[in-house]
C-alpha positions as a printed NumPy array, in Angstrom:
array([[ 93.301,  86.424, 109.482],
       [ 91.185,  83.543, 108.178],
       [ 91.968,  80.108, 106.766],
       [ 88.495,  79.756, 105.237],
       [ 88.855,  81.079, 101.706],
       [ 87.143,  80.495,  98.393],
       [ 88.845,  80.701,  95.02 ],
       [ 87.994,  80.442,  91.34 ],
       [ 89.284,  81.113,  87.865],
       [ 87.514,  84.243,  86.657],
       [ 86.978,  86.025,  83.352],
       [ 85.952,  89.616,  82.716],
       [ 85.791,  91.98 ,  79.725],
       [ 89.027,  93.844,  79.038],
       [ 90.318,  96.158,  76.327],
       [ 88.76 ,  94.462,  73.31 ],
       [ 89.182,  90.943,  74.699],
       [ 88.151,  88.753,  77.62 ],
       [ 90.737,  88.806,  80.405],
       [ 91.416,  85.819,  82.621],
       [ 92.252,  85.997,  86.273],
       [ 92.31 ,  84.059,  89.499],
       [ 90.273,  85.203,  92.467],
       [ 90.618,  84.323,  96.143],
       [ 88.527,  85.755,  98.97 ],
       [ 87.337,  84.985, 102.507],
       [ 84.48 ,  82.497, 102.32 ],
       [ 81.188,  84.244, 102.903],
       [ 82.848,  87.635, 103.178],
       [ 80.909,  90.841, 102.509],
       [ 81.972,  94.475, 102.418],
       [ 85.48 ,  93.36 , 101.491],
       [ 88.331,  95.463, 100.202],
       [ 89.278,  94.433,  96.669],
       [ 92.853,  94.056,  95.515],
       [ 94.139,  93.705,  91.966],
       [ 97.33 ,  91.605,  91.976],
       [ 99.651,  92.169,  89.006],
       [102.185,  89.349,  88.439],
       [105.744,  89.685,  87.238],
       [106.893,  89.271,  83.653],
       [106.294,  85.506,  83.644],
       [102.589,  85.969,  84.138],
       [ 99.951,  84.297,  86.265],
       [102.037,  81.436,  87.625],
       [101.144,  79.256,  90.59 ],
       [103.251,  81.576,  92.747],
       [100.856,  84.479,  92.141],
       [ 97.834,  82.296,  92.725],
       [ 99.417,  81.525,  96.08 ],
       [100.039,  85.235,  96.691],
       [ 96.358,  85.924,  95.962],
       [ 95.387,  83.297,  98.523],
       [ 97.695,  84.92 , 101.082],
       [ 95.922,  88.237, 100.579],
       [ 92.556,  86.476, 100.867],
       [ 93.568,  85.058, 104.232],
       [ 94.256,  88.642, 105.301],
       [ 90.686,  89.593, 104.435],
       [ 90.936,  90.905, 100.86 ],
       [ 89.151,  89.857,  97.686],
       [ 92.303,  89.363,  95.601],
       [ 92.173,  89.19 ,  91.808],
       [ 95.428,  88.082,  90.168],
       [ 95.262,  89.217,  86.538],
       [ 96.529,  87.266,  83.534],
       [ 97.952,  90.079,  81.409],
       [ 98.7  ,  87.545,  78.683],
       [ 95.123,  86.345,  78.202],
       [ 95.364,  87.148,  74.485],
       [ 98.736,  85.697,  73.516],
       [ 99.588,  83.249,  76.283],
       [102.574,  83.368,  78.61 ],
       [105.894,  84.021,  76.864],
       [108.924,  81.747,  76.713],
       [111.661,  83.688,  78.507],
       [114.836,  81.584,  78.649],
       [117.21 ,  84.426,  79.559],
       [117.355,  88.04 ,  80.66 ],
       [117.688,  89.509,  77.133],
       [114.413,  87.825,  76.214],
       [112.826,  89.174,  79.411],
       [113.819,  92.74 ,  78.586],
       [112.755,  92.377,  74.951],
       [109.362,  91.079,  76.025],
       [108.797,  93.901,  78.497],
       [109.739,  96.446,  75.835],
       [107.245,  94.877,  73.412],
       [104.247,  95.152,  75.728],
       [101.956,  98.081,  74.93 ],
       [101.45 , 100.076,  78.12 ],
       [ 98.113, 101.581,  77.008],
       [ 96.652,  98.079,  76.58 ],
       [ 98.011,  96.814,  79.879],
       [ 96.684,  99.812,  81.782],
       [ 93.299,  99.504,  80.065],
       [ 93.116,  95.853,  81.139],
       [ 94.021,  96.804,  84.711],
       [ 91.268,  99.402,  84.608],
       [ 88.894,  96.637,  83.558],
       [ 90.095,  94.53 ,  86.506],
       [ 89.393,  97.408,  88.889],
       [ 85.882,  97.817,  87.497],
       [ 85.257,  94.069,  87.686],
       [ 86.293,  93.913,  91.337],
       [ 84.171,  96.94 ,  92.147],
       [ 81.172,  95.175,  90.579],
       [ 81.491,  92.069,  92.751],
       [ 78.808,  91.801,  95.418],
       [ 81.422,  90.851,  98.026],
       [ 83.444,  94.053,  97.463],
       [ 82.813,  97.647,  98.466],
       [ 83.396,  99.492,  95.215],
       [ 85.241, 102.399,  96.86 ],
       [ 87.685,  99.992,  98.517],
       [ 89.733,  98.677,  95.602],
       [ 93.523,  98.758,  95.667],
       [ 96.322,  97.4  ,  93.514],
       [ 99.596,  95.614,  94.168],
       [102.219,  94.185,  91.831],
       [105.641,  92.594,  91.654],
       [108.595,  93.412,  89.379],
       [107.001,  94.33 ,  86.034],
       [103.694,  94.124,  87.877],
       [104.979,  96.613,  90.447],
       [105.829,  98.964,  87.606],
       [102.301,  98.681,  86.224],
       [100.748,  98.971,  89.68 ],
       [102.347, 102.392,  90.138],
       [101.408, 103.438,  86.604],
       [ 97.815, 102.354,  87.227],
       [ 97.738, 104.325,  90.477],
       [ 98.624, 107.388,  88.396],
       [ 96.198, 106.821,  85.537],
       [ 93.406, 104.312,  86.293],
       [ 90.264, 105.632,  88.013],
       [ 88.796, 103.898,  91.033],
       [ 91.922, 102.943,  92.979],
       [ 92.177, 103.756,  96.683],
       [ 95.676, 102.418,  97.474],
       [ 98.757, 100.987,  95.766],
       [101.585,  98.783,  97.016],
       [104.312,  98.247,  94.42 ],
       [107.029,  95.667,  95.013],
       [110.342,  96.435,  93.251],
       [108.694,  97.893,  90.174],
       [111.011,  99.37 ,  87.558],
       [110.799, 103.159,  87.274],
       [112.651, 104.437,  84.212],
       [112.444, 103.813,  80.442],
       [115.5  , 103.836,  78.214],
       [113.432, 105.157,  75.319],
       [109.883, 106.128,  74.414],
       [107.597, 104.996,  71.606],
       [103.915, 104.31 ,  71.029],
       [104.119, 101.228,  73.27 ],
       [105.96 , 103.113,  76.013],
       [104.691, 106.701,  75.912],
       [105.564, 107.605,  79.519],
       [107.646, 105.977,  82.237],
       [106.515, 105.448,  85.836],
       [108.718, 108.366,  86.932],
       [107.069, 110.597,  84.361],
       [103.596, 109.539,  85.472],
       [104.385, 109.836,  89.201],
       [103.252, 113.475,  89.606],
       [ 99.759, 112.258,  88.75 ],
       [ 99.611, 109.702,  91.582],
       [ 95.95 , 109.592,  92.605],
       [ 95.965, 107.353,  95.693],
       [ 98.253, 106.535,  98.628],
       [101.338, 104.62 ,  97.499],
       [103.795, 102.286,  99.227],
       [106.927, 101.381,  97.295],
       [108.988,  98.414,  98.496],
       [112.461,  98.129,  96.986],
       [115.689,  96.226,  97.538],
       [118.72 ,  98.423,  98.147],
       [120.881,  95.986,  96.139],
       [118.497,  95.742,  93.17 ],
       [120.567,  95.97 ,  89.986],
       [117.419,  96.561,  87.905],
       [116.273,  99.581,  89.903],
       [119.184, 101.885,  90.777],
       [118.912, 103.665,  94.104],
       [119.034, 107.09 ,  92.372],
       [115.794, 106.157,  90.567],
       [114.133, 105.391,  93.912],
       [115.459, 108.672,  95.312],
       [114.052, 110.515,  92.299],
       [110.652, 108.929,  92.879],
       [110.732, 110.129,  96.489],
       [111.58 , 113.643,  95.349],
       [108.834, 113.731,  92.723],
       [106.148, 112.498,  95.094],
       [107.253, 114.794,  97.915],
       [107.317, 117.786,  95.581],
       [103.799, 116.932,  94.382],
       [102.674, 116.519,  98.017],
       [101.406, 113.008,  97.5  ],
       [100.589, 110.509, 100.243],
       [103.343, 107.919, 100.008],
       [105.857, 105.734, 101.796],
       [108.973, 104.234, 100.254],
       [111.187, 101.588, 101.849],
       [114.485, 100.378, 100.452],
       [115.618,  97.251, 102.284],
       [119.303,  96.631, 102.901],
       [120.479,  93.157, 101.997],
       [117.757,  92.663,  99.394],
       [117.845,  92.729,  95.625],
       [115.182,  92.214,  92.999],
       [112.317,  89.76 ,  93.663],
       [113.143,  89.466,  97.361],
       [109.561,  88.353,  98.124],
       [109.438,  85.517,  95.59 ],
       [109.875,  82.332,  97.624],
       [110.   ,  80.208,  94.461],
       [113.342,  81.803,  93.526],
       [116.084,  80.742,  95.959],
       [118.555,  83.024,  94.184],
       [116.491,  86.126,  94.961],
       [114.271,  85.31 ,  97.949],
       [115.23 ,  87.029, 101.19 ],
       [112.994,  85.531, 103.88 ],
       [113.967,  87.972, 106.621],
       [113.171,  90.983, 104.441],
       [110.002,  89.384, 103.072],
       [108.8  ,  88.733, 106.613],
       [109.125,  92.444, 107.375],
       [107.738,  93.756, 104.075],
       [104.591,  91.6  , 104.029],
       [102.988,  92.914, 107.246],
       [103.939,  96.436, 106.242],
       [102.083,  95.992, 102.951],
       [ 99.045,  94.525, 104.724],
       [ 98.99 ,  97.344, 107.283],
       [ 99.219,  99.976, 104.538],
       [ 96.413,  98.432, 102.513],
       [ 94.146,  98.063, 105.521],
       [ 94.789, 101.648, 106.58 ],
       [ 94.025, 103.203, 103.217],
       [ 91.264, 100.867, 102.036],
       [ 89.299, 100.489, 105.271],
       [ 88.542, 104.167, 105.665],
       [ 87.532, 104.987, 102.084]])
């Protein structure tokens, strides 16, 4: 672990538009593992900049992506507006932008191109898993309480994470809260079954006493420090294991 980190606002070409992001990495580091960090529905807030810095202190080149580089962060005053916003986002565009983030990280001189992983939280955890099933160039995925099922399908939502799961193309760690009202335990069990049947490399943990957003220390209503303190080193260990040897 290092306290000497560098950081910068970054921009890279995405799906028809320039995508903004925030990078943090060990100062002077070379041969680093890259990590795309996908924020929750509220976008690239200061919390996710801080999360990127935490990963940098653990030795990663972390790139937190602003998925709203085109339209700006949404105003989400209540849960109905949150769900409506998520339903409006076009998955093909989001996944194309995450693919661009993977390619950008792989092009950085500090990063070994075969050592790029992805992690995400809430909506970002959903997209992290979907990217691990559909975006080339990823060597590991850690998804934090990412939603798994779609109520309906359309051109914006052609396939849910559960439907994409048989195509998982890299080792996956799923971290869930057993009391998460947004992700029913049967959905998590179904994900386990799908991945086991497809003989994928995966680990799934469902933490008792935790609900949604248990890692977010800016949300006193949701944050569970005891669970977060266990989940964080597990995520770091998983990423180091599957990125270091690729």
